[in-house]
N, C-alpha and C positions, 0 to 999 in steps of 0.2 A: 826544979826543972830549968834547964838552960834557956836563956832568952837569945834567940837568933836574929834579933832585929838588925844589929849592926852588920852581921854576916850577910843577911839578905839584901840590905841596902847596897853593900859593896858588890854583891853578886849582880844585882840589877844594873848598877853603874858600869861594871865591867862588860855586861851584855851590850850596852849602848856603845862603849868604847870599841868593842870588837866590830861594830858596824862601820867603822871608818874605812873608806875605800881609797885606793891609790888614785890620785887625781887623773891619771890617764885611763882609769877604768870606770869613770863616772858614767852613769846611764840615767835615762828617764823612763818612768813607768806611768801607765795611765789605766784607770779603772772607770768604766762607764756603766751607770745603772739605766735600764730601759724599762718602760712600761709596755705591757702587752695588752692590747684591747681588741674587742670584736669590731670589725670594720663597719658593720651596719648599725649596731646598737650602741657602740662606744663603751660597752660594759667591759670591766676588767676580765681578762682571760683567767678562768679559775685554775687553781693548781691541780684540781682533781678532774678525773673523768676523761672522756673522749675529747681530744683537741685541747686538753689542759696543759699546763706548764710541765708537769711531771711527764706526760706522754711525749711532749716535745723533746725533753731531755733524753728520754728513752730512744727516740728516733735518731738523736744526734750521737748517742753514746759510742757507736762503732768508730767514730772519728777521733776518739779521745783515749788516752792511755789508762786512766783510772776513773773510778766513780766514788762519790761520797753518798752513803746512805745512812739514814737514821730510822730505826724501827722499821726497816724494810722499804722506806720511801726514798726515792732518788732525789737528792737535793743539790747535787753539784757534779761537775765533770772537770777533769784536769788533763791538759795536753802539753805538748812541747812548747808552744808559743803563747798559749792563753788558757785560762780556766773560766768556767761558767758557774755561778752560784745563784741561788734563789733567795732574794731578800724577803723580809717579813710579810709584805703585802703582795708577794708574787712578782715583784720587780726582778728582772733578769740582769745580773751584773756580769760584764766581761772584764776580767783582770788580765792585762797583757804583761808578759814577761818584759822587764826593762830592756830597752834598746839604746843604742848610741845615737840614733837619728830619728827624726819625725817621719822620714820616709819609711823606715822599717816598721814603725808603729802603724802607719797608714796601711801598709801591706797586710799586717796581721789583722787589723780591724776589717779590712775588705774581705779577707778570707772568712772571717766570722759572718759577715753579712751575706756573702755568697752561699754560705752553708745554711743559714737560718731563714733567709727571706723566702726561698721557694717553699719551705715547709709551712711558713705562716700564710703565704698566698693560698696554698692548698686548703687551709683551714679558714680562709677569709678573715685573717687577723692582721694587725698592724704592729710594728715596732715603733714606739713613740718616745721621743726625747724631750723632756721638759722637767722643770724643777719640782712641779707638783702635779698630781694626777689630772689628766686633761679633761675628765668628764665626771668623776664620781666623788662623793664625800667619803672621807676616810672611814667613818663608822659603818659604811656599807661594804667595806673590803675585808674579807676574812684573813686571818693569819694562816700561814702555811704550817704544816705539822712538824715544827721544830721546837724542842723543849726550851732552848735558850730564849727564843723569841716570846714564848708564853710567859716565862718568868719576867722578862723585861717589860712586857706589856702590862702585866699585873702591877709591877713596881711603879711604872710611870703613871698608870691610872690612879694609883694610890696617892701619888704626888699631886694629882689634879692638874697636870700641865699639858703639854702638847705631845705626849708620847705617842698617842694614836696617830696624830698627824705625821710625826716623823717616821714611824715605823711603816705605816700602811700607805701614806700619801706622798712621800717625798722621794726624790731621786737626784743624784749628783754626778759630777765628774771629779774624780780625785787624781791629782798629779803627784807623783812621787819622785823626789830628788835625793841624790846621795850627798853625804858629807865626808870630808877627808881627814879631819882632825878635830879635837875639842874646840879649837879656835874657829875653825871653819863652821862647825855646828852652831856656835854662838852667833856668828854673823848671819848665817843663813836663816837661823831661827828668828832672829830679830827682824830681818827684812821680810820674811814670809808673813809674820804677824802684822807688821806695818802695812803690808799689801792687802790685808783682809778686807777692809771696807771697799777698796777699789775693785777687787775680784768679785765680791758680792754684787756690786753695781753693774759692772760691764758684762758679767756672766749671768745676770738675772734673766731667767727664761721660764717664768711662771705666769702665763697669761690667764690661767684659770686657778681658782682656789676654792675648794669645797663646792665644786660644781657651778660656780658663778664666775663671770668675767672679773678679772682681778686688775685693779688700777693702783694697787699699793706696791711700793718698791721693796724688793728683796724679802718676800714673805717667807722663803725658806730660812733665811737668817733669823727671822723672828721666831720661827718654830724652834730652832736649835737654841736660841738664847732664852726661850721660856721653858726649855725641857727640864734641865737639872743644873742649877747654877754652879754647883760645886764640880760636878762631873764634866761640864762643858766649859768651864771657866778658863781664861788665860792663866796659866800657872804662875807667870811672872808677876810679882806684887810690887817690887821696888825697882830693880835695875836689870836690864838684859845682860849687861856686862858681867854681872855676878851670878848669872843663871847658866848652869852647865848640866852635864849628864847627871851628877849627883842630885841636883835640885829637882830635875824632872823625875828622877827615881823617888824622891820624897813625895812629890805630888801624886804619883801613881800609888805608892805604898800607903798613903794616907786616905786613899779613896775607898769607896764601898764596893765590893765585888759583886754582890747579889747572890752569886753562886760560885762554886769552885769549878775547876776545869773539867770535872766529871759531870758538871751541870746539876749538882745537888745544891739546893738552896742553903746558903749560910745564914743570912739574915738581911734585913733592909737597913740595918744600922751598923753592923760590925765592919770595921775597916780591914783592909789587907794587913795592916800592921798588927791588929789584934788576932786575925785569923791565922796568920803564918808565923807568929812569934815563937812557937814551940818547936819548929822544925826548919831545916834548911830548905830553901826553895830550889826549884829546878828551872831549866830553860823553858819548859812547857808552862810552868807557873807564871813566869815573867810574861810570856806571850799572851797568856789568858788575862792577866792583870792589865796589860797595855790595851787589850781589846775592849775593856770595860770603861775607858775614859774617852771623851769625845771633844777635845778642844779643836779649834779651827785648824791648828797645825799640830799634828800628832807625831810624836817620836817613836819609831820602831828601830830597825837597823838602817833606817833612812827617814827622811822627813816626808810626811803625807799632808798635802795641802787639800783641805776638805771644803773649801768655801763655794766652789762653782756649782751652779745648777747643771743638771744633765742637759747636754746640747747635741745637736746633730753633728755628724762626722766632721764636716769641714770646720765647724766652730770649736769642737773639742780639740781637734788637731791644732787649730790656731791658738787656743788657750795654752796648750802644751808647749807650743813654740815660744810663746811669750815668756812662760816660766823658765824654759830651758835657756833662753837668751839672757834674762835678767840675773840668772844664777850661774852664768857660763864661766866666769873667772873672777879673780879678786877685784879687778878694775870695775867690772859690771856691778858687783856687790857694793863697792865703795860708792859708785855713782848712784846706785839705787837707794842706798841709805841716805845719800846727800839730798835726795828729793824730799825726804820727810824731815821737817824741822821738829823732831820729837825724840825724847829719850824716856818719856813717861808712859808706862803701860796703860794708865787710865785713858790716855789720849786715844788709844785704839778703840776702846769701848765707846767713847764719845763720838769717834769718827763713824763707827758702824751705825750708831743711833742717827747721826746726821744724814747719811746716805739713805737710810730707811725712811726718813722724814722728807728729805728734800731732793733725793735723786741726784741728777747731774747739776743741780743748782746748789749742792751742798758746799760748805766750807769745812775742810778737814785739815788738821795739823796746821792751822793758820793760813791755809791756801785754798784756792778754788780747786775742787776735785777735777774740773776740766783741765786746769793747768797741770795737775799731777799726772793725769792720764796722758796728756801730750808729752810730758817729759819722760815718762816711763816707756812709751812706745818709741820715743826717739833713741833711748838707750838700747832698746831691744833691736831696733833696725840696724844699728851699728854693729851689734854683737851677733846677729843671726847670720848663718852661712848663706851664701847666694842661693843655694838650693832650698833653704827653709824660709826665705823671705816671703815666698808666695803663700805659705801657710799663715804667717804672721799677719799679712795684709787683710785677711778675711775679718777678723775681730777688730783690727785697727780701724778699718774703714767705717765700721759701724760705731765704734766707741768715739771716734773723733767727730762724728755727727751728733754726739750726745744722745745716742740711742743704744738700746740693747734688744735682745730677741723678744723679751716680753712686750716691749713697746711696739715692735714691728708686727707681732702676731695678734695683738688686741683686736677683736672683732673678726678674726679670720679662723678661729678654732672651730 
């Protein structure tokens, strides 16, 4: 029987190459996960029954172009400017179509809020943004009826790690940026990963963890880092300069899929390389494989930065503005890379450990994290358009005081 390994790796590499955008067409996307809780009891809004998440989606469905159902249950809605999906623990995620400007993203986000908030008010419920559930322990939050999540939940529980915390208790803001060439990918991928500990710190918004007031730094980072060390690892082992589309394809192809794209269990040990070796893969296969790895910076046909906790609108937009500015052109990327005196991928893991332990007093990459934050915002200020500087200032004003939303909210939840 023919071995399709090389064909499949080439196919996946070409998939990433086809993601290259013209520099004039670059856009920025944002995805925000939100908790839904009962206003009076602070309990999670159930997926099921009257006033539940599914009923909420049913009420919203007439405003969207298409629905996603599984076994008859409504799990998502898609429209012209954004889509809504339900995450494993009932978190509601809004994924906005990439736009040229932060103003356009804000307009889309406000349209979503104007649509959903009156319905939540009617049901006496709240939309809450934070990195970890604001009131409940993850073990008390049921999974939604989606087969993919059931399989993942079983797998992570078997590992004995933080799968339940991640799936049922966490929420994030993901910012997506385009790349324009293999070289542009390498440079942006390197900078995005070097930024990881800084983003974890300045976007820490988890004042509660497992129902208790949380005084630890970056607990969501700790959850992901304890989840599945191979699946969530930084794929680069030696040098960013030698890490391109082919190397990322190898990382994905050597990972364990858990189930195929029809969501039939394959095994908890068989790799994609073993599972797909006897047949040529398709675009749908690639997209499924990509969705089953969770590094801080995930490659699709764009780069997905996954480090930030979920934050309220003004802070999410500010974070998006920071990312947009730091990756705005070659000069910004050069200067951003120059902030970090590091070429060693191991330094990134050490830096995340340092901010988790010491917060704004951490030393990372041989420098004070406070100095790095100041330098990064200095670059962003110069690169941000006049109309977008007002967004940038929100997170900047907090970070330059050596504070984040978790610190501000402690005792106020």
